[in-house]
C-alpha positions, 0 to 999 in steps of 0.5 A: 506492499513491498518495502526496501532501505536499510536494516535497522542494526538494532531490529534486524528489520527494514520495519517491523511487520508490526509497525506495517500493520499499524501505520499501512495495514490496518488504516487501508482495512479500514478504508476498504474491508467489506465496503463497495469501493464505489462507495469509497474515497477516491473511487466514490468522486471520478476515478474507476475502482480498479485493482490498477488504482487500487494499487496505485491508491494503496502506494501513495498512501502507504508512502504518506504513511512511511514517510518517516521512517527513516530510509524506507519505501515501498518499492511494489504494490500488488493487487490481486482480482483472482489468484491469477490475475494480479495489478503492480505498481512499481515505485517510480512508476506510472 
């Protein structure tokens, strides 16, 4: 997950990595880690669990989770199936 925004003059960060982990990474791990993606929302209904669809879901989820971090937005999400096969979704595309 790549985020952008102004650097907070008080912290020196766009967003503290601990906040990113708390608000985005940990909830995603709880949703998907060690689980069959076919059985997880949003894939269990009709969406195919491709790397592209997973990246798009993560982009939407992260954007929603970070909406209260003023001036911070998600630029890009990358999902790697293997070291050589990576799906990327960028904000404003797709």
